[in-house]
C-alpha positions as CSV (number, residue, x, y, z in Angstrom):
1,X,-0.1,0.1,0.0
2,X,1.4,3.2,-1.0
3,X,2.1,5.9,1.9
4,X,0.0,9.0,2.0
5,X,1.9,12.2,1.1
6,X,2.9,14.3,4.2
7,X,3.7,17.6,2.3
8,X,1.7,19.7,-0.3
9,X,3.1,19.1,-3.9
10,X,2.6,22.9,-4.7
11,X,4.1,24.7,-1.6
12,X,5.6,21.7,0.5
13,X,3.3,22.6,3.5
14,X,2.3,19.9,6.0
15,X,-0.7,17.7,4.8
16,X,-3.4,16.6,7.2
17,X,-6.1,14.1,6.5
18,X,-9.4,15.7,7.0
19,X,-12.0,13.5,4.9
20,X,-12.5,9.8,4.3
21,X,-15.2,8.9,1.8
22,X,-16.6,5.5,0.7
23,X,-16.7,5.1,-3.1
24,X,-19.6,2.6,-2.8
25,X,-22.1,4.4,-0.6
26,X,-20.6,7.8,-0.6
27,X,-20.6,7.9,3.4
28,X,-18.0,10.4,4.5
29,X,-16.1,11.1,7.6
30,X,-14.7,14.5,8.1
31,X,-12.2,15.7,11.1
32,X,-8.5,15.7,11.9
33,X,-7.0,12.2,11.6
34,X,-3.8,10.7,13.2
35,X,-0.8,10.6,10.8
36,X,-0.5,7.2,9.3
37,X,2.4,6.1,11.5
38,X,0.0,6.4,14.5
39,X,-2.8,4.8,13.0
40,X,-0.8,1.5,12.9
41,X,-0.8,1.5,16.8
42,X,-3.2,-0.7,18.8
43,X,-5.7,1.0,21.2
44,X,-3.6,-0.4,24.1
45,X,-0.4,1.2,22.5
46,X,-2.1,4.5,21.9
47,X,-3.3,4.6,25.7
48,X,0.3,3.8,26.6
49,X,1.5,6.7,24.5
50,X,-0.8,9.1,26.0
51,X,0.0,7.9,29.6
52,X,3.7,8.1,28.8
53,X,3.2,11.8,27.6
54,X,1.2,12.7,30.7
55,X,4.0,11.2,32.7
56,X,6.3,13.5,30.9
57,X,8.2,10.3,29.6
58,X,9.2,9.4,33.1
59,X,9.3,5.6,33.6
60,X,9.1,5.8,37.5
61,X,6.0,7.8,37.0
62,X,4.7,5.2,34.4
63,X,5.4,2.4,37.0
64,X,3.2,4.3,39.6
65,X,0.7,5.1,37.0
66,X,0.0,1.8,35.4
67,X,1.5,-0.6,37.9
68,X,4.0,-2.3,35.8
69,X,7.6,-2.8,36.3
70,X,10.5,-0.9,34.5
71,X,11.4,-3.8,32.1
72,X,7.7,-4.2,31.1
73,X,7.2,-0.5,30.3
74,X,10.5,-0.3,28.6
75,X,9.7,-3.3,26.3
76,X,6.2,-2.0,25.4
77,X,8.0,1.5,24.7
78,X,10.3,-0.7,22.4
79,X,7.3,-2.1,20.8
80,X,5.6,1.1,20.1
81,X,8.9,2.7,18.6
82,X,9.2,-0.4,16.2
83,X,5.5,0.1,15.3
84,X,6.3,3.5,14.2
85,X,8.9,2.2,12.0
86,X,12.1,3.1,14.3
87,X,14.5,1.0,16.2
88,X,14.7,2.1,19.8
89,X,17.8,3.9,20.5
90,X,20.7,2.1,22.1
91,X,19.5,-1.3,21.3
92,X,22.3,-3.3,19.7
93,X,23.0,-6.8,18.8
94,X,26.1,-7.2,20.9
95,X,24.9,-6.0,24.4
96,X,26.5,-7.4,27.6
97,X,24.3,-10.1,29.1
98,X,21.8,-9.2,31.7
99,X,22.8,-8.9,35.3
100,X,21.3,-11.4,37.9
101,X,19.2,-8.6,39.3
102,X,17.9,-7.7,35.8
103,X,17.1,-11.3,35.1
104,X,15.2,-11.6,38.5
105,X,13.1,-8.6,37.7
106,X,12.1,-10.2,34.3
107,X,11.4,-13.3,36.3
108,X,9.2,-11.6,38.9
109,X,7.3,-9.8,36.2
110,X,6.6,-13.2,34.5
111,X,5.5,-14.4,37.9
112,X,3.0,-11.6,38.6
113,X,1.4,-11.9,34.9
114,X,2.7,-8.6,33.9
115,X,4.5,-10.0,30.9
116,X,3.9,-13.2,28.9
117,X,6.4,-16.2,28.5
118,X,7.5,-15.0,25.0
119,X,8.2,-11.4,26.3
120,X,10.2,-12.9,29.2
121,X,12.2,-15.1,26.9
122,X,12.8,-12.2,24.7
123,X,13.8,-9.8,27.6
124,X,16.1,-12.4,29.0
125,X,17.8,-12.8,25.6
126,X,18.3,-9.2,25.2
127,X,21.6,-7.6,26.6
128,X,21.7,-5.8,29.9
129,X,21.7,-1.9,30.3
130,X,25.0,0.0,29.8
């Protein structure tokens, strides 16, 4: 599917989506719609983004607000970054292994049901923080 233009072909000004119309029944929807990249986010991811903004990007505030652990919040943020078409900053293939404390945090999050088995495995395989 081709990407929608983001700049006016005449003046290079920013384009916004304000109308959708069905070619079959001619039903139209008007308003200001999210840019296509944000339209790819699930409702849960979009809620996470709104909470993240409200918490001014502070993960400690996010922990208190939504009751999830630091690794879980960081992992969800990375999923959103990837859904927007980017790679999270500082994520590298050759990171040092997780410390025992970091591994324990992941296992505790799994035990509490905050993350699933696949997410826990991925977090355990990822390198530690620098």
